[in-house]
C-alpha positions in Angstrom: -0.1 -0.2 0.0 1.8 3.2 -0.9 1.8 5.8 1.7 0.3 9.2 0.5 0.9 12.5 2.7 -2.5 14.1 3.5 -1.1 17.6 3.8 -0.1 18.0 0.3 -3.9 18.1 -1.0 -4.8 20.4 1.5 -4.3 24.1 0.7 -2.7 26.8 3.0 -4.8 29.3 4.4 -3.1 32.1 6.2 -5.1 34.8 8.7 -3.2 38.1 9.6 -6.4 38.8 12.6 -8.2 42.1 13.3 -6.2 44.0 16.0 -2.4 42.8 14.3 0.0 44.8 12.4 2.5 43.9 10.4 5.0 46.0 8.3 6.8 43.7 5.7 6.0 42.0 2.7 4.1 38.6 2.6 4.5 35.5 -0.5 2.8 33.0 -0.1 1.5 29.8 -2.2 -1.8 29.5 0.0 -5.8 32.0 0.3 -4.7 34.4 2.6 -6.8 36.4 4.7 -6.5 40.0 6.4 -8.6 40.9 9.0 -5.6 43.2 10.6 -3.6 46.2 9.0 -0.7 45.3 6.4 1.7 47.9 5.4 3.6 45.9 2.4 3.3 43.8 -0.8 1.6 40.5 -1.2 1.9 38.1 -3.5 0.1 34.6 -3.4 -1.1 32.2 -5.6 -4.4 31.6 -4.1 -7.1 33.7 -3.1 -6.6 37.0 -1.6 -9.3 38.0 0.9 -9.8 41.9 2.8 -12.2 41.4 5.5 -14.4 44.7 6.6 -11.6 45.6 9.4 -8.8 44.8 7.2 -6.3 47.6 5.6 -3.8 47.3 2.8 -0.7 49.7 2.0 1.3 48.0 -0.9 0.7 46.2 -4.1 -1.5 42.6 -4.0 -0.6 40.3 -6.8 -2.8 37.1 -6.8 -5.0 34.9 -8.3 -8.7 35.9 -6.9 -9.9 38.6 -4.6 -12.2 39.5 -2.0 -12.1 42.6 -1.0 -14.5 44.5 1.7 -12.2 47.0 3.5 -9.5 49.3 2.5 -6.4 49.3 -0.1 -4.1 52.1 -0.6 -2.1 50.5 -3.8 -2.5 48.6 -7.2 -4.3 45.2 -7.1 -3.1 42.8 -10.1 -5.7 39.7 -9.9 -5.4 36.9 -12.6 -8.6 36.2 -12.7 -11.6 37.3 -10.4 -11.3 40.5 -8.3 -14.8 40.9 -6.1 -15.0 44.8 -4.1 -17.7 44.0 -2.1 -20.3 47.5 -0.8 -17.8 48.4 2.2 -14.8 48.3 0.1 -12.5 51.3 -0.2 -10.3 51.0 -2.7 -7.3 53.8 -4.0 -5.2 52.4 -6.6 -5.1 50.9 -10.5 -6.8 47.9 -10.7 -5.1 45.4 -13.0 -7.9 42.2 -13.3 -9.3 39.7 -16.0 -12.7 39.8 -14.1 -14.2 42.5 -12.6 -17.4 42.6 -9.9 -18.5 45.3 -8.0 -21.0 45.8 -5.5 -23.3 49.2 -4.7 -21.7 50.9 -2.0 -18.0 50.0 -2.8 -15.6 53.4 -3.6 -13.1 52.9 -6.0 -10.5 56.0 -7.0 -7.9 54.9 -9.7 -7.3 52.9 -13.0 -8.8 50.0 -14.4 -7.8 47.5 -17.2 -9.3 44.6 -18.1 -7.0 43.9 -21.2 -3.7 44.0 -20.4 -2.4 42.3 -17.0 1.1 43.7 -15.9 4.0 41.6 -17.2 4.6 40.6 -13.3 3.6 37.2 -12.6 2.6 35.8 -8.9 6.3 34.4 -7.7 6.0 33.4 -4.5 9.8 32.3 -4.8 11.2 33.1 -1.2 15.0 33.6 -2.6 15.9 37.3 -1.3 16.8 40.1 -4.0 20.5 39.8 -4.0 20.5 36.1 -5.2 17.9 36.6 -7.9 20.1 39.7 -9.0 22.6 37.1 -9.3 20.5 34.6 -11.1 19.9 37.0 -13.8 23.2 38.3 -14.3 24.6 34.4 -14.8 22.2 34.3 -17.7 
């Protein structure tokens, strides 16, 4: 009988709870929910949810996103971006699909045809190693 690792099939879900303030960039392979405050960017291969009490001041790059809180940055969503009625977004949107509920406030530009060349990148190599690898090509 083959031995399997049960944790490989369970996607990781990460959480920044209400009342928590974090400064720095986040890279994640799984889903991420923010109910606290993030001063930095988030790059996720999964879904990023910003709850009603959540606030992000930094770029968001992800596969899908539901926003109920406050965003002060550009957001790049490779599939569906959903702005809930309580969402407050100041920044540019790059998304394949966009849903905006009544009551949401959006200030910025929106592009649904051409996503920026930035891809979802959750490698954890530091910038110096990445620059060395690029220089050696």
